[in-house]
N, CA, C and O atoms as a DFTB+ gen file, in Angstrom:
372 C
 N C O
     1  1       6.903     -12.849      -2.626
     2  2       6.357     -11.681      -2.108
     3  2       6.211     -10.554      -3.244
     4  3       7.204     -10.259      -3.908
     5  1       5.096      -9.984      -3.448
     6  2       4.899      -8.915      -4.501
     7  2       4.762      -7.663      -3.701
     8  3       4.029      -7.590      -2.714
     9  1       5.511      -6.652      -4.168
    10  2       5.486      -5.436      -3.578
    11  2       5.003      -4.368      -4.590
    12  3       5.345      -4.373      -5.773
    13  1       4.126      -3.395      -3.995
    14  2       3.761      -2.167      -4.878
    15  2       3.729      -0.959      -4.037
    16  3       3.653      -1.045      -2.811
    17  1       3.786       0.200      -4.681
    18  2       3.667       1.484      -4.000
    19  2       2.519       2.198      -4.751
    20  3       2.470       2.350      -5.971
    21  1       1.536       2.644      -3.781
    22  2       0.407       3.344      -4.345
    23  2       0.599       4.874      -3.853
    24  3       0.772       5.185      -2.674
    25  1       0.548       5.673      -4.808
    26  2       0.647       7.199      -4.591
    27  2      -0.984       7.601      -4.626
    28  3      -1.773       7.240      -5.499
    29  1      -1.295       8.442      -3.455
    30  2      -2.605       8.626      -3.275
    31  2      -2.954      10.116      -3.107
    32  3      -2.230      10.774      -2.360
    33  1      -4.007      10.727      -3.736
    34  2      -4.480      11.997      -3.596
    35  2      -5.671      11.862      -2.679
    36  3      -6.353      10.848      -2.826
    37  1      -5.991      12.662      -1.832
    38  2      -7.024      12.662      -1.009
    39  2      -7.806      13.895      -0.885
    40  3      -7.302      14.990      -1.136
    41  1      -9.099      13.745      -0.483
    42  2      -9.814      15.056      -0.417
    43  2      -9.402      15.879       0.937
    44  3      -9.032      15.323       1.971
    45  1      -9.499      17.005       0.798
    46  2      -9.014      17.914       1.954
    47  2      -9.496      17.465       3.329
    48  3     -10.659      17.103       3.505
    49  1      -8.636      17.491       4.243
    50  2      -9.124      17.210       5.663
    51  2      -9.543      15.715       5.966
    52  3     -10.203      15.377       6.948
    53  1      -9.029      14.802       4.907
    54  2      -9.496      13.392       5.143
    55  2      -8.219      12.472       5.187
    56  3      -8.327      11.246       5.208
    57  1      -7.064      13.089       5.201
    58  2      -5.795      12.399       5.193
    59  2      -5.752      11.273       6.257
    60  3      -5.506      10.102       5.969
    61  1      -6.007      11.717       7.497
    62  2      -5.886      10.754       8.580
    63  2      -6.885       9.630       8.594
    64  3      -6.579       8.499       8.971
    65  1      -8.035       9.948       8.194
    66  2      -9.133       8.920       8.136
    67  2      -8.786       7.868       6.887
    68  3      -8.820       6.642       6.989
    69  1      -8.473       8.561       5.783
    70  2      -8.121       7.621       4.624
    71  2      -6.895       6.634       5.019
    72  3      -6.872       5.449       4.688
    73  1      -5.930       7.244       5.733
    74  2      -4.777       6.495       6.217
    75  2      -5.205       5.389       7.049
    76  3      -4.834       4.240       6.810
    77  1      -5.998       5.693       8.055
    78  2      -6.510       4.643       8.900
    79  2      -7.303       3.548       8.184
    80  3      -7.064       2.367       8.438
    81  1      -8.212       3.893       7.322
    82  2      -9.007       2.979       6.518
    83  2      -8.082       2.128       5.668
    84  3      -8.327       0.925       5.582
    85  1      -7.150       2.594       5.100
    86  2      -6.157       1.888       4.246
    87  2      -5.428       0.852       5.159
    88  3      -5.227      -0.288       4.740
    89  1      -5.078       1.196       6.259
    90  2      -4.424       0.111       7.184
    91  2      -5.272      -1.009       7.531
    92  3      -4.722      -2.053       7.883
    93  1      -6.533      -0.939       7.482
    94  2      -7.465      -2.016       7.789
    95  2      -7.468      -3.106       6.706
    96  3      -7.973      -4.208       6.919
    97  1      -6.867      -2.757       5.488
    98  2      -7.005      -3.653       4.327
    99  2      -5.680      -4.737       4.523
   100  3      -4.553      -4.337       4.817
   101  1      -5.968      -5.933       4.342
   102  2      -4.869      -6.820       4.394
   103  2      -4.091      -6.752       3.233
   104  3      -4.598      -6.822       2.114
   105  1      -2.700      -6.600       3.460
   106  2      -1.762      -6.381       2.293
   107  2      -1.229      -4.972       2.318
   108  3      -0.149      -4.748       1.772
   109  1      -1.948      -3.934       2.951
   110  2      -1.392      -2.747       3.009
   111  2      -0.611      -2.692       4.501
   112  3      -1.206      -2.798       5.574
   113  1       0.785      -2.513       4.357
   114  2       1.723      -2.584       5.416
   115  2       2.027      -1.219       6.019
   116  3       2.024      -1.016       7.233
   117  1       2.241      -0.468       5.270
   118  2       2.506       1.034       5.804
   119  2       1.704       2.079       4.965
   120  3       1.440       1.827       3.790
   121  1       1.318       3.231       5.543
   122  2       0.945       4.293       4.849
   123  2       1.646       5.594       5.407
   124  3       1.597       5.930       6.591
   125  1       2.264       6.242       4.468
   126  2       2.950       7.629       4.750
   127  2       2.172       8.690       4.408
   128  3       1.526       8.691       3.360
   129  1       2.164       9.739       5.304
   130  2       1.677      10.985       4.934
   131  2       2.793      11.740       4.339
   132  3       3.819      11.828       5.015
   133  1       2.751      12.330       3.116
   134  2       3.861      12.882       2.551
   135  2       3.495      14.346       1.963
   136  3       2.340      14.709       1.744
   137  1       4.595      15.094       1.749
   138  2       4.413      16.381       1.043
   139  2       4.640      16.223      -0.411
   140  3       5.268      15.262      -0.854
   141  1       4.130      17.166      -1.173
   142  2       4.387      17.119      -2.541
   143  2       2.933      16.952      -3.363
   144  3       1.868      17.353      -2.894
   145  1       3.045      16.394      -4.470
   146  2       1.997      16.146      -5.461
   147  2       0.812      15.196      -4.746
   148  3      -0.394      15.394      -4.893
   149  1       1.335      14.254      -4.041
   150  2       0.385      13.331      -3.412
   151  2       0.309      13.422      -1.909
   152  3       1.275      13.867      -1.289
   153  1      -0.780      13.028      -1.288
   154  2      -0.915      13.287       0.051
   155  2      -0.570      12.077       0.809
   156  3      -0.334      12.214       2.009
   157  1      -0.505      10.878       0.259
   158  2      -0.359       9.555       1.042
   159  2       0.476       8.545       0.134
   160  3       0.271       8.566      -1.080
   161  1       1.329       7.736       0.627
   162  2       1.992       6.763      -0.206
   163  2       1.638       5.444       0.685
   164  3       1.932       5.469       1.880
   165  1       1.099       4.449       0.201
   166  2       0.797       3.242       0.759
   167  2       1.763       2.059      -0.003
   168  3       1.984       1.935      -1.208
   169  1       2.223       1.295       1.058
   170  2       3.090       0.255       0.740
   171  2       2.320      -0.960       0.778
   172  3       1.748      -1.217       1.837
   173  1       2.192      -1.847      -0.309
   174  2       1.480      -2.969      -0.397
   175  2       2.425      -4.216      -0.552
   176  3       3.425      -4.184      -1.269
   177  1       2.023      -5.345       0.193
   178  2       2.890      -6.458       0.124
   179  2       2.019      -7.769       0.137
   180  3       1.498      -8.119       1.196
   181  1       1.867      -8.428      -0.896
   182  2       0.983      -9.559      -0.947
   183  2       1.850     -10.835      -1.699
   184  3       2.988     -10.727      -2.157
   185  1       1.057     -11.994      -1.701
   186  2       1.709     -13.156      -2.230
   187  2       1.729     -13.196      -3.653
   188  3       2.671     -13.727      -4.239
   189  1       0.689     -12.637      -4.313
   190  2       0.500     -12.623      -5.767
   191  2       0.204     -11.326      -6.370
   192  3      -0.201     -10.371      -5.708
   193  1       0.422     -11.296      -7.716
   194  2       0.119     -10.161      -8.471
   195  2      -1.401     -10.001      -8.393
   196  3      -1.854      -8.861      -8.299
   197  1      -2.233     -11.071      -8.426
   198  2      -3.674     -11.007      -8.358
   199  2      -4.103     -10.385      -7.030
   200  3      -5.067      -9.622      -6.979
   201  1      -3.420     -10.699      -6.012
   202  2      -3.766     -10.081      -4.808
   203  2      -3.631      -8.623      -4.866
   204  3      -4.492      -7.864      -4.422
   205  1      -2.330      -8.164      -5.523
   206  2      -2.251      -6.704      -5.468
   207  2      -3.250      -6.080      -6.308
   208  3      -3.741      -5.031      -5.891
   209  1      -3.695      -6.614      -7.592
   210  2      -4.684      -6.148      -8.387
   211  2      -6.001      -6.002      -7.732
   212  3      -6.698      -5.007      -7.930
   213  1      -6.376      -7.021      -6.915
   214  2      -7.664      -6.968      -6.061
   215  2      -7.599      -5.770      -5.043
   216  3      -8.540      -5.011      -4.813
   217  1      -6.536      -5.720      -4.551
   218  2      -6.328      -4.719      -3.302
   219  2      -6.370      -3.225      -3.952
   220  3      -6.951      -2.318      -3.358
   221  1      -5.773      -3.035      -5.103
   222  2      -5.798      -1.799      -5.741
   223  2      -7.051      -1.442      -6.369
   224  3      -7.562      -0.346      -6.137
   225  1      -7.641      -2.372      -7.229
   226  2      -8.759      -2.002      -8.028
   227  2     -10.140      -2.097      -7.311
   228  3     -11.151      -1.560      -7.763
   229  1     -10.104      -2.792      -6.208
   230  2     -11.348      -3.119      -5.425
   231  2     -11.341      -2.432      -3.970
   232  3     -12.187      -1.592      -3.663
   233  1     -10.487      -2.785      -3.240
   234  2     -10.474      -2.284      -1.809
   235  2      -9.969      -0.901      -1.631
   236  3     -10.590      -0.109      -0.922
   237  1      -8.771      -0.539      -2.296
   238  2      -8.262       0.759      -2.066
   239  2      -9.203       1.869      -2.848
   240  3      -9.442       2.977      -2.369
   241  1      -9.649       1.456      -3.987
   242  2     -10.485       2.365      -4.805
   243  2     -11.864       2.703      -4.142
   244  3     -12.507       3.718      -4.408
   245  1     -12.223       1.793      -3.300
   246  2     -13.499       1.955      -2.539
   247  2     -13.414       2.879      -1.290
   248  3     -14.435       3.219      -0.691
   249  1     -12.183       3.270      -0.918
   250  2     -12.033       4.005       0.394
   251  2     -12.452       5.354       0.099
   252  3     -12.004       5.996      -0.851
   253  1     -13.429       5.838       1.028
   254  2     -14.060       7.182       0.866
   255  2     -12.866       8.303       1.135
   256  3     -12.059       8.253       2.063
   257  1     -12.937       9.315       0.118
   258  2     -12.013      10.254       0.286
   259  2     -10.875      10.233      -0.585
   260  3     -10.204      11.256      -0.723
   261  1     -10.550       9.026      -1.271
   262  2      -9.510       9.008      -2.230
   263  2      -9.967       9.505      -3.631
   264  3     -10.901       8.955      -4.213
   265  1      -9.295      10.546      -4.154
   266  2      -9.445      11.194      -5.404
   267  2      -8.833      10.724      -6.632
   268  3      -9.319      10.817      -7.760
   269  1      -7.584      10.146      -6.267
   270  2      -6.769       9.658      -7.472
   271  2      -5.612       8.777      -6.913
   272  3      -5.037       9.004      -5.849
   273  1      -5.345       7.761      -7.744
   274  2      -4.167       6.904      -7.335
   275  2      -3.256       6.768      -8.453
   276  3      -3.594       7.030      -9.608
   277  1      -2.039       6.337      -8.102
   278  2      -0.981       5.896      -9.213
   279  2      -0.288       4.839      -8.477
   280  3       0.343       5.029      -7.437
   281  1      -0.464       3.526      -9.169
   282  2       0.289       2.464      -8.675
   283  2       1.639       2.171      -9.208
   284  3       1.803       2.182     -10.428
   285  1       2.540       1.931      -8.470
   286  2       4.149       1.481      -8.935
   287  2       4.244      -0.001      -8.577
   288  3       4.091      -0.334      -7.402
   289  1       4.485      -0.893      -9.509
   290  2       4.715      -2.261      -9.179
   291  2       6.273      -2.366      -8.947
   292  3       7.045      -1.929      -9.800
   293  1       6.686      -2.901      -7.882
   294  2       8.159      -3.095      -7.555
   295  2       8.727      -4.362      -8.261
   296  3       8.129      -5.436      -8.210
   297  1       9.890      -4.198      -8.914
   298  2      10.523      -5.319      -9.643
   299  2      11.539      -6.165      -8.629
   300  3      11.630      -7.390      -8.563
   301  1      12.273      -5.183      -7.863
   302  2      13.327      -5.671      -7.045
   303  2      13.399      -4.645      -5.957
   304  3      13.150      -3.451      -6.122
   305  1      13.795      -5.260      -4.724
   306  2      14.013      -4.438      -3.507
   307  2      15.495      -4.184      -3.122
   308  3      16.226      -5.138      -2.854
   309  1      15.882      -3.079      -3.098
   310  2      17.111      -2.764      -2.641
   311  2      17.020      -2.066      -1.157
   312  3      16.545      -0.942      -0.995
   313  1      17.499      -2.817      -0.182
   314  2      17.116      -2.385       1.188
   315  2      18.234      -2.762       2.152
   316  3      18.970      -3.711       1.880
   317  1      18.384      -2.070       3.240
   318  2      19.408      -2.422       4.339
   319  2      18.622      -3.289       5.213
   320  3      19.247      -3.868       6.102
   321  1      17.321      -3.488       5.116
   322  2      16.577      -4.487       5.911
   323  2      16.352      -5.699       5.274
   324  3      16.178      -5.660       4.056
   325  1      16.321      -6.743       5.834
   326  2      16.173      -8.178       5.395
   327  2      14.580      -8.354       5.246
   328  3      14.018      -9.144       6.005
   329  1      13.892      -7.690       4.355
   330  2      12.547      -7.727       4.218
   331  2      11.912      -9.147       4.053
   332  3      10.887      -9.420       4.678
   333  1      12.506     -10.053       3.221
   334  2      12.136     -11.244       2.936
   335  2      12.224     -12.093       4.268
   336  3      11.369     -12.933       4.548
   337  1      13.268     -11.829       5.033
   338  2      13.204     -12.643       6.310
   339  2      12.195     -12.316       7.347
   340  3      11.654     -13.197       8.014
   341  1      11.908     -10.885       7.502
   342  2      10.876     -10.454       8.294
   343  2       9.578     -10.891       8.022
   344  3       8.821     -11.207       8.939
   345  1       9.176     -10.949       6.583
   346  2       7.926     -11.334       6.184
   347  2       7.752     -12.843       6.060
   348  3       6.606     -13.285       5.973
   349  1       8.825     -13.690       6.043
   350  2       8.766     -15.100       6.037
   351  2       8.662     -15.795       7.387
   352  3       8.473     -17.009       7.459
   353  1       8.779     -15.065       8.388
   354  2       8.687     -15.562       9.786
   355  2       7.371     -16.189       9.944
   356  3       6.372     -15.504       9.724
   357  1       7.256     -17.447      10.310
   358  2       5.988     -18.260      10.415
   359  2       5.575     -18.964       9.047
   360  3       4.743     -19.871       9.064
   361  1       6.167     -18.535       7.858
   362  2       5.811     -19.089       6.681
   363  2       6.161     -20.457       6.634
   364  3       7.318     -20.762       6.923
   365  1       5.281     -21.402       6.292
   366  2       5.560     -22.747       6.124
   367  2       5.167     -23.542       7.536
   368  3       5.299     -24.761       7.640
   369  1       4.709     -22.767       8.516
   370  2       4.414     -23.389       9.761
   371  2       3.092     -24.034       9.762
   372  3       2.690     -24.617      10.769
């Protein structure tokens, strides 16, 4: 599983619509509305680096209302949740 975090700036008054549009893309698992320099933070989870690249450079960049993004690739997950178990349910079936 490849994980990435995308920090997103959005045109004024379009945060809700952009968040909903992002959630329609396969691989976008959560979108958070946040305070600070960015308006939204999207969590991406895909099978390959190529899938992340396609999601960021083609699908997310095409969402109307996004003005700027910064992508952070995750190297390792530190979590109280067993994310690998959660996302592997049904894998291999």
